[in-house]
Backbone bond lengths (Angstrom), bond angles and torsions (degrees), N, CA, C in turn:
res aa  C-N    CA-C-N  psi(-1)  N-CA   C-N-CA  omega(-1)  CA-C   N-CA-C  phi
1 M - - - 1.401 - - 1.552 112.63 -
2 S 1.296 121.26 -33.39 1.384 123.52 177.89 1.521 108.65 -64.26
3 E 1.304 118.90 -39.25 1.461 121.96 -177.10 1.534 110.22 -62.44
4 K 1.382 114.56 -44.86 1.476 124.02 178.54 1.518 110.25 -57.50
5 E 1.360 116.05 -41.01 1.484 119.93 -174.68 1.578 106.91 -71.07
6 T 1.358 116.65 -40.74 1.466 117.30 -176.81 1.562 108.10 -72.69
7 D 1.313 119.59 -32.50 1.446 122.96 173.00 1.470 111.81 -56.13
8 K 1.399 113.70 -47.78 1.471 117.86 -178.12 1.501 113.81 -67.57
9 E 1.291 116.65 -34.16 1.443 122.93 176.77 1.616 111.01 -66.23
10 E 1.332 113.90 -36.30 1.471 116.65 -178.35 1.490 111.78 -74.05
11 K 1.398 114.85 -36.67 1.416 121.93 -177.26 1.589 110.12 -75.83
12 K 1.269 119.97 -16.36 1.376 124.93 177.58 1.507 112.90 -60.98
13 P 1.347 120.45 118.70 1.436 117.19 -177.52 1.506 115.40 -62.69
14 I 1.382 117.04 141.37 1.425 122.64 -177.34 1.596 106.46 -97.78
15 I 1.306 113.23 126.05 1.448 118.45 178.56 1.530 108.80 -93.46
16 I 1.281 117.07 120.82 1.511 121.35 174.50 1.432 114.45 -83.94
17 K 1.375 120.33 114.66 1.373 120.16 -174.38 1.556 112.76 -100.47
18 D 1.269 112.65 -32.10 1.550 120.08 174.83 1.499 113.56 -150.25
19 A 1.298 113.53 -173.69 1.481 120.59 -173.78 1.515 112.12 -60.84
20 T 1.329 118.68 -40.11 1.423 119.73 -179.75 1.552 115.50 -64.67
21 D 1.359 113.88 -30.47 1.490 118.16 176.29 1.557 107.55 -69.33
22 L 1.302 116.52 -39.85 1.475 118.50 -178.04 1.521 110.42 -70.16
23 Q 1.300 117.37 -37.45 1.453 119.63 174.82 1.521 114.62 -63.11
24 R 1.362 113.96 -40.42 1.489 120.92 177.56 1.497 110.00 -63.17
25 L 1.339 116.15 -41.85 1.496 119.55 -176.28 1.556 107.19 -65.28
26 R 1.280 117.66 -44.89 1.486 120.52 -179.83 1.486 112.98 -63.95
27 L 1.386 118.71 -37.55 1.390 118.84 175.23 1.481 116.63 -68.95
28 E 1.362 116.52 -40.17 1.469 120.98 170.48 1.487 112.40 -53.65
29 K 1.317 114.47 -45.80 1.501 120.62 -175.89 1.579 107.04 -62.61
30 L 1.361 117.20 -43.03 1.498 122.97 179.82 1.601 107.57 -63.93
31 M 1.242 116.43 -43.08 1.423 123.27 -174.36 1.579 118.40 -72.76
32 K 1.347 112.93 -15.98 1.466 122.36 -179.95 1.553 105.91 -62.57
33 N 1.247 118.17 -42.94 1.475 120.90 -178.65 1.597 107.98 -133.13
34 P 1.372 115.75 89.10 1.422 116.82 -176.81 1.536 116.81 -71.51
35 E 1.374 113.94 -17.09 1.471 113.01 175.38 1.545 118.02 -78.60
36 K 1.313 113.41 -12.63 1.450 118.59 176.49 1.486 110.66 -68.19
37 P 1.334 117.29 129.92 1.474 122.30 179.98 1.560 110.30 -66.07
38 V 1.347 113.99 140.45 1.433 118.29 -179.92 1.557 108.44 -103.26
39 L 1.305 116.53 129.06 1.512 121.18 179.39 1.520 107.67 -80.24
40 I 1.296 116.99 117.38 1.495 121.31 170.55 1.531 106.67 -109.61
41 P 1.311 112.37 116.92 1.452 120.64 -179.70 1.529 112.07 -60.83
42 E 1.321 116.19 142.76 1.481 118.41 173.93 1.423 112.00 -83.54
43 R 1.328 116.01 162.21 1.466 121.88 -174.25 1.502 107.37 -71.00
44 R 1.339 115.00 143.72 1.413 118.17 175.28 1.524 114.18 -60.47
45 K 1.327 116.61 143.37 1.389 119.51 174.95 1.521 109.39 -80.96
46 E 1.359 112.78 148.86 1.391 117.71 -178.24 1.611 111.29 -68.86
47 K 1.201 117.76 134.68 1.450 122.88 -176.37 1.457 112.39 -64.57
48 T 1.332 125.63 127.24 1.446 126.18 177.14 1.554 103.51 -130.04
49 L 1.315 113.03 146.83 1.431 122.44 169.11 1.479 112.54 -108.21
50 P 1.344 113.53 150.35 1.425 113.33 175.73 1.523 113.64 -64.65
51 P 1.314 115.40 153.34 1.508 118.39 -179.14 1.564 108.24 -62.19
52 P 1.318 116.51 160.63 1.434 120.19 177.11 1.517 109.31 -65.40
53 P 1.334 115.41 149.47 1.515 117.20 -176.68 1.526 105.62 -67.65
54 D 1.366 111.73 144.86 1.490 120.96 -179.46 1.579 108.00 -74.68
55 F 1.257 115.81 -38.92 1.406 119.19 -175.84 1.499 108.90 -140.23
56 V 1.270 120.77 120.15 1.485 121.60 -177.52 1.557 104.57 -103.66
57 R 1.357 113.72 119.54 1.470 115.17 176.50 1.554 109.47 -88.18
58 N 1.237 114.70 166.48 1.507 123.04 -175.37 1.504 112.67 49.79
59 V 1.374 114.72 54.49 1.461 120.38 176.78 1.506 107.37 -69.56
60 M 1.254 120.50 124.19 1.440 125.33 -178.17 1.557 108.99 -156.47
61 G 1.333 114.47 152.89 1.485 117.94 179.11 1.516 112.06 -86.76
62 S 1.286 117.12 -166.53 1.413 120.31 179.84 1.565 114.88 -74.80
63 S 1.331 114.14 -19.28 1.436 116.15 172.73 1.467 107.95 -142.85
64 A 1.190 130.18 -116.99 1.466 125.90 177.11 1.447 120.01 50.41
65 G 1.280 118.44 55.04 1.425 123.79 177.12 1.591 111.90 81.47
66 A 1.229 118.16 8.67 1.516 117.46 175.75 1.463 110.67 -83.27
67 G 1.300 115.64 147.04 1.490 120.77 -176.66 1.569 107.45 -79.00
68 S 1.337 114.19 173.91 1.488 114.14 -176.75 1.574 110.65 -67.31
69 G 1.253 121.49 -24.67 1.361 125.61 -173.59 1.567 109.09 -82.95
70 E 1.338 115.23 -29.93 1.467 121.13 -179.43 1.460 116.16 -65.04
71 F 1.332 113.61 -26.14 1.451 117.38 -176.17 1.491 112.38 -63.25
72 H 1.300 116.39 -40.22 1.484 124.26 178.76 1.595 111.41 -62.09
73 V 1.313 112.37 -38.49 1.454 116.12 177.66 1.427 112.03 -67.62
74 Y 1.384 115.36 -42.87 1.523 120.56 174.72 1.565 111.09 -58.69
75 R 1.310 117.03 -47.61 1.411 118.62 -179.87 1.468 114.14 -60.75
76 H 1.335 117.43 -39.60 1.442 123.90 -179.80 1.567 107.45 -65.01
77 L 1.261 118.15 -44.63 1.620 119.07 178.15 1.502 106.72 -64.51
78 R 1.260 122.95 -44.16 1.351 124.54 -176.47 1.513 114.53 -60.63
79 R 1.428 109.87 -44.38 1.449 116.64 175.02 1.476 117.01 -61.24
80 K 1.380 114.68 -37.76 1.485 119.59 174.91 1.547 110.82 -64.91
81 E 1.324 115.83 -45.33 1.422 116.59 -179.16 1.618 114.21 -64.65
82 Y 1.249 114.53 -42.27 1.473 117.88 176.04 1.502 109.66 -56.83
83 A 1.451 120.07 -49.08 1.390 126.22 179.30 1.562 110.34 -55.45
84 R 1.291 112.22 -42.57 1.519 115.74 -178.76 1.481 110.39 -65.79
85 Q 1.379 118.01 -43.91 1.413 122.07 -179.18 1.559 113.08 -66.21
86 K 1.336 114.36 -31.40 1.491 121.08 -179.52 1.554 104.52 -72.17
87 F 1.271 118.37 -43.24 1.412 125.61 -174.58 1.670 106.43 -64.30
88 I 1.306 114.57 -45.44 1.474 118.76 174.68 1.520 112.02 -58.30
89 Q 1.303 115.56 -44.79 1.480 120.74 -175.29 1.635 106.61 -65.73
90 E 1.318 115.07 -43.67 1.500 115.94 -176.69 1.572 107.50 -67.28
91 K 1.334 113.81 -42.17 1.467 112.64 177.25 1.518 118.29 -61.12
92 S 1.332 115.92 -37.16 1.450 118.61 176.20 1.509 110.11 -68.12
93 E 1.333 116.98 -40.79 1.433 119.39 174.61 1.460 115.93 -56.73
94 Q 1.361 114.47 -42.87 1.551 122.14 178.97 1.489 110.07 -62.92
95 E 1.320 115.24 -44.41 1.510 122.21 -179.76 1.512 105.76 -63.88
96 K 1.307 122.38 -41.79 1.500 123.56 178.13 1.461 110.82 -60.07
97 L 1.355 116.86 -47.31 1.466 121.01 -175.35 1.609 108.85 -68.74
98 D 1.290 113.87 -35.08 1.615 118.44 175.29 1.472 109.00 -63.18
99 E 1.307 115.53 -46.82 1.489 119.27 -176.37 1.499 110.31 -63.42
100 E 1.362 118.65 -43.04 1.443 125.26 179.10 1.614 108.56 -64.42
101 Y 1.329 117.89 -40.17 1.347 121.56 174.75 1.542 115.05 -56.98
102 Q 1.373 107.72 -51.09 1.601 112.46 -178.97 1.474 109.33 -66.27
103 R 1.315 119.83 -35.67 1.544 121.01 175.77 1.571 106.94 -61.00
104 K 1.266 119.87 -50.09 1.462 124.84 -179.74 1.563 108.12 -55.76
105 L 1.289 115.06 -46.25 1.496 118.98 178.91 1.467 112.31 -57.58
106 E 1.349 118.32 -45.75 1.439 123.51 -175.69 1.529 104.49 -68.30
107 E 1.294 121.77 -44.39 1.513 121.34 -176.55 1.594 106.64 -65.05
108 N 1.282 119.08 -38.68 1.508 117.29 179.55 1.518 107.02 -65.44
109 K 1.333 121.93 -42.00 1.425 125.12 -175.54 1.569 104.15 -65.78
110 R 1.241 121.07 -44.12 1.511 122.56 179.80 1.475 110.71 -64.26
111 K 1.333 121.08 -37.29 1.422 122.35 175.20 1.498 113.11 -65.98
112 A 1.316 117.00 -43.38 1.383 121.98 -179.22 1.622 110.10 -63.25
113 E 1.373 114.29 -41.87 1.437 118.75 174.42 1.505 114.92 -60.13
114 E 1.341 114.28 -38.10 1.445 116.34 -178.34 1.559 110.83 -73.24
115 K 1.364 114.44 -31.97 1.450 118.89 177.12 1.537 113.34 -67.71
116 T 1.355 112.80 -43.77 1.460 118.58 177.38 1.482 112.38 -63.56
117 A 1.352 116.95 -41.76 1.442 123.29 178.08 1.506 111.00 -58.75
118 K 1.337 117.25 -45.74 1.462 123.38 178.86 1.530 109.84 -58.76
119 K 1.394 113.57 -48.83 1.476 118.56 -177.38 1.545 111.94 -65.73
120 R 1.380 113.29 -33.39 1.500 118.92 179.91 1.558 108.84 -66.55
121 A 1.381 117.20 -43.29 1.421 122.15 178.02 1.522 106.76 -59.50
122 K 1.323 120.27 -46.00 1.377 120.84 -173.04 1.481 109.22 -66.87
123 R 1.303 122.14 -41.89 1.450 128.11 173.88 1.520 110.80 -54.35
124 L 1.292 117.08 -50.41 1.544 122.82 -177.35 1.503 107.12 -61.52
125 K 1.387 115.88 -44.12 1.408 119.52 -174.74 1.572 110.83 -61.63
126 K 1.364 111.76 -41.92 1.488 120.67 179.06 1.517 108.30 -66.22
127 K 1.281 115.88 -40.25 1.471 119.51 -178.09 1.535 110.21 -67.79
128 Q 1.346 120.12 -38.47 1.474 127.45 176.01 1.527 109.38 -60.97
129 K 1.348 117.13 -46.41 1.448 123.12 -179.12 1.578 109.46 -61.04
130 A 1.295 112.23 -44.18 1.579 117.99 -179.93 1.503 109.55 -63.78
131 K 1.302 117.82 -37.59 1.524 122.65 179.62 1.497 110.06 -65.85
132 I 1.334 115.15 -46.21 1.468 120.60 -179.92 1.533 111.19 -62.33
133 K 1.387 114.32 -42.28 1.459 120.37 178.67 1.553 111.81 -64.43
134 A 1.317 114.02 -33.70 1.487 118.80 -175.51 1.483 108.40 -79.25
135 K 1.346 120.29 -25.47 1.465 121.80 178.57 1.517 113.85 -73.18
136 I 1.337 117.65 -33.66 1.470 122.13 -179.31 1.498 108.81 -84.75
137 P 1.376 112.69 119.77 1.549 115.54 179.60 1.573 112.80 -62.19
138 K 1.296 110.45 152.87 1.438 115.09 -177.86 1.557 113.01 -63.22
139 T 1.332 115.75 -33.06 1.452 118.53 -177.73 1.535 109.88 -65.46
140 N 1.355 114.19 -46.28 1.432 117.02 178.19 1.524 112.43 -60.85
141 N 1.254 115.44 -32.85 1.445 122.75 -178.85 1.496 111.38 -61.37
142 T 1.358 117.96 -48.64 1.414 119.04 177.08 1.527 114.84 -65.62
143 E 1.386 113.30 -35.05 1.480 118.18 -179.51 1.493 106.35 -67.07
144 S 1.338 121.58 -42.21 1.402 123.06 179.54 1.512 115.75 -64.17
145 K 1.387 114.98 -31.28 1.393 119.96 173.75 1.524 112.01 -67.28
146 S 1.346 115.04 -41.57 1.503 115.98 -179.42 1.580 109.32 -74.66
147 S 1.233 119.47 -33.87 1.438 120.36 173.76 1.539 113.50 -66.05
148 Q 1.347 117.83 -34.94 1.502 122.45 175.10 1.581 105.63 -67.44
149 S 1.304 122.42 -40.79 1.479 119.71 -177.99 1.513 111.93 -72.52
150 E 1.314 117.26 -27.36 1.519 120.78 174.02 1.565 110.94 -71.56
151 S 1.396 112.99 -39.21 1.481 114.47 -179.49 1.575 107.04 -69.08
152 E 1.242 117.27 -40.30 1.491 123.60 177.80 1.509 113.07 -55.91
153 S 1.316 112.85 -46.65 1.495 119.33 177.29 1.469 110.04 -62.88
154 E 1.389 121.63 -43.34 1.361 122.43 178.72 1.538 113.34 -61.03
155 N 1.440 112.11 -42.79 1.442 115.19 179.71 1.544 113.55 -61.93
156 D 1.407 115.66 -39.07 1.441 120.90 171.13 1.482 114.23 -58.15
157 A 1.288 119.82 -45.27 1.385 124.68 178.69 1.648 109.82 -61.09
158 E 1.248 115.81 -44.50 1.461 121.38 -177.89 1.525 106.24 -63.69
159 H 1.299 114.78 -46.14 1.480 120.12 -176.54 1.573 111.08 -61.19
160 S 1.335 114.03 -42.37 1.473 117.81 -178.99 1.495 109.89 -64.73
161 E 1.335 114.70 -40.14 1.562 120.03 -178.69 1.484 107.53 -65.65
162 S 1.319 119.93 -38.64 1.523 120.28 -179.59 1.457 111.67 -71.23
163 T 1.293 121.98 -33.34 1.427 123.96 -179.39 1.593 107.94 -71.63
164 T 1.314 118.09 -35.90 1.487 120.48 -176.96 1.520 106.03 -74.31
165 E 1.331 121.49 -33.09 1.497 126.67 174.97 1.515 109.59 -56.76
166 K 1.384 114.48 -49.82 1.406 123.30 -170.87 1.534 107.06 -66.67
167 E 1.378 117.09 -40.81 1.457 120.47 177.49 1.532 112.03 -60.29
168 E 1.361 118.01 -42.48 1.433 124.73 -174.54 1.541 107.38 -70.20
169 T 1.304 121.56 -35.28 1.472 122.47 -175.26 1.571 106.31 -76.38
170 K 1.229 121.69 -19.97 1.478 121.70 177.88 1.547 112.47 -71.83
171 P 1.320 124.58 126.88 1.453 122.67 178.74 1.482 111.77 -78.37
């Protein structure tokens, strides 16, 4: 009975709702027979065209004295040359885009480095301030504030005296 139940479960169609179901189905299929070799496709080779011909014999135009059979030869040579030029153009465009992409990556990396360096400097500065503050005891800190306020009041008094002296010396 258990065999019949498992057969029914296997025969039951599996409905694929999303990408995870599809992936799970493929993995289950692979794992049914682990000894079976898996074909992994190789990477496509880069397309290359043969170099342009060094010397083209039978150079002729589409008409101008060419026989009826020569036109097809001309058309074939022309098509090959146009394909070669198109390939060269696409390749140069791709190289240009790659170069621009690399330049942009370098620029983004440089900007990120500058930003992190700036933040690092800010953190270190804040850390140094905290260390200096921690070294000075709190009792000295209040005394220094009171001494600063006393020195400021003395400076104000001296300044007011000097201004009154200047006003008295003026006739």
